[in-house]
C-alpha positions in Angstrom: 17.8 10.8 4.7 14.6 12.7 4.8 12.4 10.2 3.0 11.4 7.6 5.5 7.9 6.2 4.3 6.6 5.9 0.8 3.1 4.9 -0.3 3.1 3.0 -3.6 -0.1 2.2 -5.6 0.4 1.8 -9.4 -1.3 0.4 -12.4 1.7 1.0 -14.6 4.3 -1.2 -12.9 7.1 -0.3 -15.2 10.3 0.1 -13.1 8.5 -0.1 -9.8 10.3 -3.2 -8.5 13.7 -1.7 -9.0 12.6 1.6 -7.5 11.0 0.0 -4.4 14.1 -2.1 -3.9 16.4 1.0 -4.1 14.1 2.8 -1.6 14.2 -0.1 0.8 18.0 -0.3 0.5 18.1 3.3 1.6 15.9 2.6 4.7 12.5 3.7 3.3 9.4 1.8 4.6 7.0 0.8 1.8 3.3 1.1 2.2 1.1 -0.3 -0.5 -2.4 -1.3 -1.7 -4.1 -4.4 -3.1 -2.6 -5.7 -6.3 0.5 -3.5 -6.0 1.3 -4.8 -2.5 1.0 -8.4 -3.8 3.2 -7.7 -6.8 5.9 -6.1 -4.6 5.8 -8.9 -2.1 6.1 -11.6 -4.8 9.2 -9.8 -5.9 10.8 -9.9 -2.5 9.9 -6.5 -1.2 8.7 -6.1 2.3 5.4 -4.1 2.4 3.0 -2.8 5.0 -0.4 -3.1 3.5 -2.7 -0.1 3.7 -5.3 -2.2 5.6 -2.7 -3.0 8.3 -1.9 0.7 8.6 -5.5 1.9 8.8 -6.9 -1.1 10.7 -9.7 -1.1 8.1 -10.1 -3.6 5.2 -10.3 -2.6 1.5 -14.0 -2.7 0.7 -16.5 -2.4 -2.2 -14.4 -4.5 -4.5 -11.4 -2.1 -4.0 -13.4 1.1 -4.6 -12.3 2.2 -1.1 -8.7 1.5 0.0 -6.7 4.6 0.8 -9.5 7.0 1.7 -8.8 7.2 5.4 -7.4 9.8 7.8 -4.3 7.7 8.6 -3.4 8.0 5.0 -4.5 11.5 4.1 -3.6 13.0 7.4 -0.1 11.5 7.0 0.2 13.1 3.5 -1.5 16.5 4.1 0.2 17.4 7.5 2.6 20.3 7.3 5.9 19.5 9.0 6.6 22.0 11.7 3.0 23.2 12.0 2.3 22.8 15.7 -1.4 22.0 15.4 -0.8 19.5 12.6 1.9 17.8 14.7 -0.5 17.6 17.6 -3.3 16.2 15.5 -0.9 13.5 14.2 0.3 12.6 17.7 -3.2 12.6 19.1 -4.4 10.2 16.4 -1.3 8.0 16.2 -0.5 9.1 12.6 3.0 9.0 11.1 4.1 11.1 8.2 4.1 9.7 4.6 7.0 11.4 2.8 6.5 10.1 -0.7 3.5 9.1 -2.8 4.1 7.0 -5.9 0.8 6.7 -7.9 -0.3 6.2 -11.4 -4.0 5.9 -12.2 -6.3 3.2 -13.4 -6.0 3.2 -17.2 -9.3 4.8 -18.2 -7.9 6.0 -21.5 -6.8 2.5 -22.5 -10.1 1.0 -21.4 -12.0 3.6 -23.5 -10.0 2.6 -26.6 -11.4 -0.9 -26.2 -15.0 -0.5 -25.1 -17.9 1.9 -24.7 -19.6 -0.3 -22.1 -20.8 2.0 -19.5 -20.3 -0.3 -16.5 -16.7 -1.2 -17.5 -15.8 2.4 -18.0 -17.3 3.5 -14.7 -15.4 0.8 -12.8 -12.1 2.0 -14.4 -12.5 5.6 -13.0 -9.8 6.0 -10.3 -10.9 7.8 -7.1 -8.3 7.1 -4.4 -5.4 7.5 -6.8 -6.5 11.0 -8.0 -7.1 12.0 -4.4 -3.6 10.8 -3.4 -1.9 12.6 -6.2 -3.7 15.9 -5.5 -3.1 15.7 -1.7 0.6 14.9 -2.1 1.0 17.6 -4.8 -0.7 20.2 -2.6 1.8 19.4 0.2 4.8 19.1 -2.2 7.2 20.8 0.3 6.7 17.9 2.7 5.7 15.1 0.3 7.4 13.9 -2.9 4.7 13.0 -5.4 5.6 10.7 -8.3 3.2 10.1 -11.1 5.7 9.2 -13.9 7.9 6.1 -13.8 10.5 8.0 -15.8 11.2 10.1 -12.7 12.2 7.2 -10.4 15.9 7.3 -11.2 16.0 11.0 -10.8 14.7 10.6 -7.3 17.3 7.9 -6.4 20.1 10.1 -7.7 18.9 13.1 -5.7 18.6 10.9 -2.5 22.1 9.7 -3.0 23.5 13.2 -3.8 21.9 15.0 -0.9 19.7 12.7 1.1 16.5 14.4 -0.1 14.6 15.5 -3.2 15.2 19.1 -4.0 12.5 21.7 -3.8 12.7 22.4 -7.5 12.2 18.7 -8.3 9.3 18.5 -5.8 7.6 21.4 -7.6 8.1 19.9 -11.0 6.7 16.6 -9.8 3.7 18.4 -8.2 3.0 20.1 -11.5 3.2 16.8 -13.3 0.7 15.3 -10.9 -1.8 18.1 -11.3 -1.4 17.9 -15.1 -2.0 14.2 -15.0 -5.2 14.5 -12.9 -6.4 17.3 -15.1 -5.9 15.2 -18.3 -7.5 12.2 -16.6 -10.7 14.1 -15.7 -10.8 15.6 -19.1 -10.6 12.2 -20.8 -13.4 10.9 -18.5 -15.6 13.9 -19.3 -15.0 13.5 -23.0 -15.8 9.8 -23.1 -18.8 10.0 -20.9 -20.2 13.0 -22.8 -20.0 10.9 -26.0 -21.6 7.9 -24.2 -24.4 10.0 -22.6 -24.9 12.0 -25.8 -24.4 15.2 -23.8 -23.4 18.6 -24.9 -20.3 20.3 -23.7 -21.0 20.9 -20.0 -19.9 24.5 -20.3 -22.9 25.1 -22.6 -25.5 23.4 -20.4 
């Protein structure tokens, strides 16, 4: 099977336990962050925490977790590119074949409050970067931003040992669409909060 390592970091934990178990049953190593790692471990799933992988702790109250070359190098490297392979080897980095991420629920937070500090703290940085990196490298990395796609992936793995190129492209488009909508929502809410005009007119 071509999927050997998956990074999971989710706010919406719908279906993630079942999905992670099915991945592990198929020999996939699970890497995870903070609250997601604890949630998976409590439900009997063996997890390598990102801090173990990077050798660097999560800092700034969780603002910085995955922003590290051992994560992003593992996601952005192109399989078969000789220079990329050399860079990974020289820096002891192993491929990450799948990224499963959904973002901090800014939209839900904005429905409940217009407190600037609370809204700012709900803006996801690492998750957006992970989705964009994995979607950019969709030929080598499966990016999942929608829990409704988990079963499709398991079925594809069982049918052919991999996730088809067509599915990878669709998942990448979903990820780009999700990050676009996420940033648009942040811009809309903060524009209202800061009493700002549309930025395109400034």
